[in-house]
TINUKE-118646 format. One record per residue: residue number from 1; z, y, x of N, C-alpha, C in turn; residue in three letters. Coordinates in steps of 0.001 Angstrom, whole numbers, padded with zeros to 6 digits, always signed. Last residue first. Example, Ala and Ser with C-alpha at 12.3 -4.5 7.8 and 13.67 -1.06 7.14 Angstrom:
2
PT num     npz     npy     npx    capz    capy    capx     cpz     cpy     cpx residu
PT   2 +007080 -002250 +012850 +007140 -001060 +013670 +007870 +000030 +012900    SER
PT   1 +007800 -005690 +013190 +007800 -004500 +012300 +007800 -003300 +013200    ALA
This chain:
94
PT num     npz     npy     npx    capz    capy    capx     cpz     cpy     cpx residu
PT  94 -106106 -145730 -210969 -105379 -145971 -210696 -105161 -145687 -209145    ASP
PT  93 -108486 -145650 -213441 -108315 -145711 -212455 -106433 -146155 -211995    ALA
PT  92 -111760 -146430 -214753 -110399 -147030 -215157 -109812 -145783 -213744    LEU
PT  91 -114136 -146167 -216907 -113834 -145258 -215734 -112146 -146152 -215846    GLY
PT  90 -117506 -146237 -218951 -116390 -147082 -218582 -115301 -146998 -217016    GLU
PT  89 -120356 -145701 -219946 -119271 -146020 -218539 -118248 -145588 -219147    ILE
PT  88 -123078 -147638 -221953 -121641 -146650 -221726 -120755 -147031 -220188    VAL
PT  87 -126114 -146198 -223137 -125457 -147403 -222346 -123491 -146843 -222164    LEU
PT  86 -126760 -145340 -225975 -127911 -145881 -225907 -127008 -146888 -224578    ASN
PT  85 -124501 -143765 -228597 -125088 -144327 -226950 -126522 -144733 -226856    CYS
PT  84 -124295 -143659 -231649 -124565 -141969 -230439 -124663 -142429 -228970    GLU
PT  83 -123360 -146656 -232382 -124655 -145468 -232998 -125089 -143960 -231522    THR
PT  82 -121334 -147194 -229969 -122395 -147583 -230308 -123688 -146794 -231397    ALA
PT  81 -119525 -144836 -230451 -120305 -145534 -229540 -121628 -146468 -229310    ILE
PT  80 -118395 -145727 -233022 -119047 -144531 -232766 -119702 -144438 -231533    GLN
PT  79 -117813 -148459 -232390 -118968 -148655 -233391 -119166 -146979 -232896    GLN
PT  78 -115475 -147839 -231161 -116880 -148278 -230114 -117465 -147712 -231433    LYS
PT  77 -113704 -146087 -233240 -114476 -145669 -232077 -115282 -146009 -230970    LEU
PT  76 -113681 -148289 -234421 -114401 -146864 -235358 -115094 -146201 -233585    ALA
PT  75 -111856 -149454 -233020 -113164 -150590 -233897 -113912 -149097 -234486    THR
PT  74 -109635 -148823 -230852 -110928 -148460 -232037 -111579 -149052 -232103    PRO
PT  73 -110301 -150272 -227137 -110265 -148898 -227810 -110552 -149535 -229391    ALA
PT  72 -107189 -152147 -226390 -108893 -152006 -226632 -109115 -150872 -227487    THR
PT  71 -104172 -150747 -224758 -104914 -151914 -225802 -106569 -151113 -226244    ARG
PT  70 -103177 -149067 -222588 -102401 -150629 -222652 -103155 -151926 -223978    THR
PT  69 -104595 -146680 -222902 -104961 -147983 -222054 -104568 -148998 -221938    PHE
PT  68 -105243 -145066 -226281 -103969 -145288 -224752 -104737 -146705 -224166    THR
PT  67 -106998 -143636 -226991 -105681 -143163 -227646 -104506 -143589 -226248    PRO
PT  66 -109743 -142717 -225724 -109140 -143979 -226295 -107905 -143958 -226159    LYS
PT  65 -112277 -140974 -225535 -111385 -140723 -225550 -110242 -142035 -226155    ARG
PT  64 -116633 -139028 -224457 -114428 -140695 -225486 -113833 -141120 -224775    TYR
PT  63 -118753 -137463 -224681 -117670 -138548 -223945 -116753 -138571 -225015    ARG
PT  62 -122052 -138202 -223403 -121144 -137912 -225212 -119767 -138264 -224366    LYS
PT  61 -124903 -136693 -222121 -123613 -137296 -221661 -122600 -136888 -223768    VAL
PT  60 -129221 -136301 -220802 -127747 -136097 -222766 -126432 -136795 -222408    SER
PT  59 -129626 -135683 -217228 -129093 -136714 -218527 -127718 -136366 -220187    VAL
PT  58 -130181 -133726 -215785 -130571 -134109 -216881 -130053 -135062 -217714    GLY
PT  57 -129004 -134382 -213706 -130119 -134426 -212990 -130741 -134507 -214620    ARG
PT  56 -126831 -133176 -213951 -127036 -132546 -213326 -128919 -132874 -212971    ALA
PT  55 -125954 -134958 -215743 -126276 -133960 -216522 -126519 -133001 -215771    ARG
PT  54 -124627 -136982 -214304 -125928 -137111 -215159 -125803 -135794 -215347    LEU
PT  53 -122877 -135202 -212230 -123489 -135763 -212130 -124582 -136133 -212534    GLN
PT  52 -120352 -135015 -214119 -121471 -133885 -213264 -122336 -134181 -212945    GLU
PT  51 -119248 -137535 -215126 -120321 -136517 -215811 -121518 -134831 -215249    ASP
PT  50 -118383 -137682 -212990 -119930 -138537 -212778 -120694 -137678 -214356    VAL
PT  49 -116546 -135759 -212780 -117432 -136182 -211529 -118660 -137197 -211623    ARG
PT  48 -114952 -137040 -214159 -115473 -135680 -214308 -116391 -135691 -213573    ASP
PT  47 -113868 -139891 -213686 -115060 -139280 -215192 -115949 -138180 -215154    LEU
PT  46 -111869 -138897 -211469 -113506 -139157 -211135 -114594 -139456 -212965    PHE
PT  45 -110388 -137492 -213191 -111181 -137338 -212897 -112238 -137546 -211756    VAL
PT  44 -109465 -139274 -215569 -110308 -138306 -215670 -111617 -137593 -214661    ASN
PT  43 -108227 -141596 -214464 -109597 -141480 -214922 -110123 -140590 -214763    GLY
PT  42 -105272 -140172 -213924 -106281 -139577 -212887 -107324 -139616 -213422    ARG
PT  41 -103544 -142328 -215843 -103726 -141675 -215157 -104840 -141541 -214504    ALA
PT  40 -106385 -143319 -217986 -104843 -144505 -217671 -105274 -143272 -216777    LYS
PT  39 -107622 -143398 -220559 -106351 -142664 -220628 -105751 -142941 -219908    SER
PT  38 -110143 -145093 -220413 -109337 -145332 -220917 -108524 -144807 -221351    ILE
PT  37 -113292 -142433 -221563 -112485 -142384 -220811 -111096 -144006 -220878    ASP
PT  36 -116513 -143462 -220908 -115829 -144078 -222552 -114084 -143798 -220922    LEU
PT  35 -119617 -141114 -222310 -117810 -142036 -220918 -117665 -141560 -221467    ILE
PT  34 -122781 -142991 -223001 -121323 -142550 -223196 -120780 -142473 -221920    GLY
PT  33 -126149 -141456 -222487 -124509 -142552 -221857 -123298 -142127 -222306    VAL
PT  32 -129322 -141067 -224200 -127507 -140963 -224033 -126652 -141734 -223667    THR
PT  31 -131846 -140879 -222527 -131464 -141603 -222761 -129494 -140748 -222893    LEU
PT  30 -134427 -139171 -221307 -134320 -139745 -222883 -133334 -140466 -223637    GLY
PT  29 -134216 -141054 -218593 -135041 -139905 -219141 -134637 -140828 -221004    ALA
PT  28 -132745 -143407 -216775 -132000 -142699 -217781 -132692 -140808 -218975    LEU
PT  27 -134663 -145743 -216726 -134810 -144346 -216104 -133947 -144407 -217075    SER
PT  26 -135217 -148775 -216712 -135847 -148309 -215896 -135271 -146577 -215196    ALA
PT  25 -131182 -149687 -217701 -132977 -149128 -218292 -134018 -148366 -217261    PRO
PT  24 -130825 -153331 -217320 -130780 -151952 -217247 -131676 -151181 -217603    ARG
PT  23 -130465 -156149 -219870 -131328 -155762 -218233 -131355 -153526 -218429    ALA
PT  22 -126787 -157156 -219258 -128381 -156361 -220875 -129653 -156506 -219231    LEU
PT  21 -126344 -160544 -218855 -126172 -159626 -218471 -127055 -159191 -219560    LEU
PT  20 -125230 -163622 -221430 -125552 -162590 -220584 -126374 -161639 -220187    ALA
PT  19 -122273 -164457 -220735 -123239 -163543 -221529 -123894 -163345 -220954    ARG
PT  18 -119671 -167153 -222523 -121077 -167137 -221745 -121600 -166005 -221770    MET
PT  17 -116605 -167738 -222080 -117483 -167126 -222654 -118978 -166826 -221937    ALA
PT  16 -114458 -170222 -220841 -115073 -169001 -220777 -116247 -168721 -221976    ALA
PT  15 -112678 -171860 -223436 -113775 -171689 -222788 -114310 -170559 -222149    ALA
PT  14 -110588 -171445 -225430 -110561 -172737 -224860 -111635 -172885 -223611    ARG
PT  13 -109419 -167736 -225121 -109964 -168350 -225216 -110002 -170321 -225058    GLU
PT  12 -107261 -166215 -224987 -107101 -167580 -226449 -108322 -167538 -226289    ALA
PT  11 -105952 -164760 -223443 -107260 -164312 -224109 -107678 -165006 -224946    THR
PT  10 -104514 -164978 -221575 -104005 -163324 -222720 -104859 -163978 -223636    PRO
PT   9 -102612 -168152 -220467 -104058 -166901 -220813 -103838 -166232 -221582    ASP
PT   8 -100588 -168640 -218947 -100390 -168290 -219910 -101890 -167502 -219779    LEU
PT   7 -098666 -171243 -216676 -099685 -169691 -216827 -100235 -169961 -218567    LEU
PT   6 -095385 -171735 -216034 -096218 -172496 -216776 -097765 -171082 -217548    ILE
PT   5 -093357 -173571 -213896 -093874 -172482 -214407 -095491 -173283 -214820    SER
PT   4 -090887 -175639 -213802 -092338 -175390 -213083 -092332 -173790 -214186    ALA
PT   3 -087228 -175476 -212162 -088159 -175327 -214160 -090060 -175423 -212730    GLU
PT   2 -085658 -177289 -209702 -086823 -175849 -210186 -087722 -176259 -211578    LYS
PT   1 -083255 -178655 -209519 -083653 -178313 -209616 -085142 -176717 -210022    MET
């Protein structure tokens, strides 16, 4: 006799959260873009290229890195990014 599988939702949400998307800026002129590396292997390779492309267009860029990809970013890091940047690019790899 085969046991039934149980599927667990790691988010612990009873219902999916509905969030409105923020409007994209018309231009990046005068804005600061944060680039968050989540610390996965070779993610920096992609993000280095994004950084290069943004800077070539005169965009102000700040770089950040999570201590590990296995956990959410520390609250202090998220607050720092929110204070210093107008928008954020978060890169994944694999």
